[in-house]
C-alpha angles and dihedrals in degrees: 000000000000119000128212130197121240104193130190100213120207118156138139128284103224110224098170115100126019115259122201114252098024134222113239139187111261123196138132132218101001126147096239136019092234095058091070114119105176130078136195135195110244124222125247110294096019125121130194120268140185123199131190123209137184119220130208089270094058091253121138122226134186129221124190140177141091130335133170110267095234095049092048095048092048093050092052098042095047092046095238116156104160100096090111101038123138138142088274102045145007135203120249104171141011128187128187125199132180105214132092112277092351095137099082087100139038141095093060098323112113097199136243120331118273089231097075140099126249129300108255134188109244124191139141131231104355127158091207123037091209089071092067112113100166124096136187138189113243125216116261089260098048134091135195123262146157128244117195122191130178122224133180115265095258092066090071090072095050126098102245107206123196094247095050122087117191119197131206112256107220097202124097111293115256129200094248117127097221129077116273093218123019125171120188116207111216111259120255116253120218115205094199147339091284089059091055091048094052088051089060105267101139100164119091112236145105114318133173118241136187106201093177145002092279111037131063122167143141125269135173110256119207103205097168104060114095110307093356130229100094122155109223112224099177133015129180129168113143112018095249091134125059113230098186093094144139125280089251091057091051091047094052098032130237144217123040128296091232093051137024110332150150109217096212138257096251090059094041088056089053090050101037110029084118127044120294134162113265121203130185119199107195129182117208120212090262090061094254114142116222126193133210124181138170125188096218125049132154139144131216124239128274094271089064092042092250097292114207122240115185133155144142105066106210108168144008138046113312130006089206093060096082098001088069089070096053113132096019130122124242113260138188133176095277093043106042127125095179099039092238096125089055095048097041096045099233152054120280148129095280123194103186078324124306148274088215115057109165091149091058132110112305116238102022122115101209141065088301097053133080088281146132122214110173100076097059109010090247135077118276112195121210126209095190127026132181124186110195137171132201 
C-alpha cells in the first residue's frame, strides 16, 4: 500500500542577501504591516511594497505584496496614492523596498520588535516543503525545524483540521477507509474578542466566544480600534434596521452581525454583569470621528430591567453624555414609565429621557434622531455609531 508524507514544515526564511526577484510578505486588509504571515515570490522586475488605506469607519489597514518596480516608483514619485481608492476606502501611503521580506514595515509601521526569534515557514501536511507560503515569528529562544510524519495513503483524502492530530498505526495496513487511530484535541474556547486578538486574530469580523461555562454565541469583534479585541454591542451606519422596537426585541437582539444590529440585553448581561470598558465610536455628518469612553460599565439582570452602571469617563467629548443615564433601567415603547422611548423613537437607559440617543430614528437632527446634546448644548447628529465593550 502506497505511503504519503504529511510534513509539518518549519524552516528558516533566509533574509541575508538580496535575491532577484525578491520574496515579499503578501497580505491584504491587516491592521499592521508587521502582522503579515504569508509570503510570495515576485516575478522578474518586481519589488516589495506596503500600502496603507483608510476605510469608511476611519480604520487603517495595510496591504503588502509584489509590484513592478517602475510602477511602484512612479506612484511614489508623483505622489499618487489612489490605486486602491473606492467608495469604501482610500489609500493614504505606499512604500516600496528592494530586499527579501523587507515589507513587514513602512507607512508608519516600524516593523516587528527586535527582541524576537527568527522568521520561520509554518505549514501542515505538505508533501513538498517548497509549497509552504505561511510564515511565523518565533520567540527569542526558538529555532526553526522540520517534523516529518508518515501516514497511510487514505489520510491524503481527509480534511485535516488544526485541532485534529492523526497518529500512524503500526499494525498491518487494512482496506478500511477510516483512520486506524484518531485523537481529537479539545477545541480552544475564547472568552471574548480580546482572547481572539491575543491569539493572533487581527481582522474585524464575526467570532464565536464562550464567556462562561454555559453560554457560547457569535459576536462581532472590532480588532482594529485602539488596542483591538472589542465586542461590538451596537452598530448603525445606513438606517436599514428599525431601532424603535419592543422590549423583547431589545432583550433578544436584532439585526445581523455583519450589518446594523443590537446584540441583545440578555447577552450584554452575560458579558457585562461586572465592570468592563465601554467605548463609542461616532461619526458626525462632516465625516469627523468622535470617541466616548468610560472605564466602568455593567448592567444588572432582567429582574432589575438591566439597570445601567457607568462611571470613570476616560476619553471623548462629554462625561455627561452617557453618564447622565447611570442608575436607570432600560426602557422601550412597550415598557416605558417616563414616555421617553416613545418620544425618542428607540430603546435606551432613559433618565427623564437622555442627552445621548444613538438608538433613535436614523436621519433626524433633533432629540428623536441619532444625536448627542450634552457636549456642545446643541444636537450633534451621527451617521455611524458603534458601541463596544472590552
